[in-house]
C-alpha positions, 0 to 999 in steps of 0.5 A: 500500500505505498504511494508508488505504482508497482507490480501489485497495482498492475496485477490487481487493476484488471480485476478491480476495474471489473468489480461492478461487472463481476459483483453488480453495480451496487458493489462500486458504491460498497468499494468506492475507495477501490473504485477511486484507486482504479480511476486514479490508475486509469489516469496514468499514460501507460494504463491508458495505452494498455486499455486502448490496446485491449479495446483494439483487440476486443474490436477485432475479436469475435464475440463468444456468443457469435463464435463458430462451434468448431472454432470453440472446440479447437480453442477448448480442446473439445470433440475431434480436437480433444487430446487422446 
């Protein structure tokens, strides 16, 4: 819990920023200090670049519910793609 940006911040940020999605919108109010910390991290230029890269990849990625069943089988090693 120091003032400097460190590996703990880097590792925890992706999970903490999704608190409302994972635990529901009221959780953002319950964990308002965590959400304030997330907002502070997201002001950092490197974090902004990383989030922009994530958005870029997401825009080029097929949504899970629109993926072809055969492709999902390949990704998850199911059916004919299962390990022997």
